[in-house]
C-alpha angles and dihedrals in degrees: 000000000000124000120226092258090061092045091051094048095047100039115014102034095071090047093051091046087058089050091055088054092055104269124126116246137196132192111195117194110197132171149091124318108275096020095119104262095133093044091051093048099040103020124171130285097230119081094030090217087070096054105128131247093259098056091042092050091049091051092047093048096047093044088055092048091049093051096045120102128206093006137110124213136199111198119196129170135185127194110189134177120208111192128158088350091303119121121208130180105228092194094050127103092254111037091184092061113105118227125224 
C-alpha cells in the first residue's frame, strides 16, 4: 500500500546517500512476472509521488554532485534484466543481446 515515493524514502534514499559518499550500491528488484518490479523501478511521471526509484536516484545523485565543492565524480549505472538465466543490458545499444 506504499507509493514509490515512500518506498524510495524508506529503502533507496539511505543507499543512494551512501553512493554519494563513495560507496557502491545495488537495488535488486526480484519477483514474479507482473508483480510491479518495473513500475517500482521506473514509475510514472504523473503524479510525482509515483515516479520510480531510478529517476529519483538519478535526481538525488546529480543534485549531490552539483552541490559538491572541490570533488570529482564518476557516475556509472547498470540496468540489467535476468530472465530464464539470460542476462541483458537494458541500457545497452542492443537490449536483445545476451551477456556472458
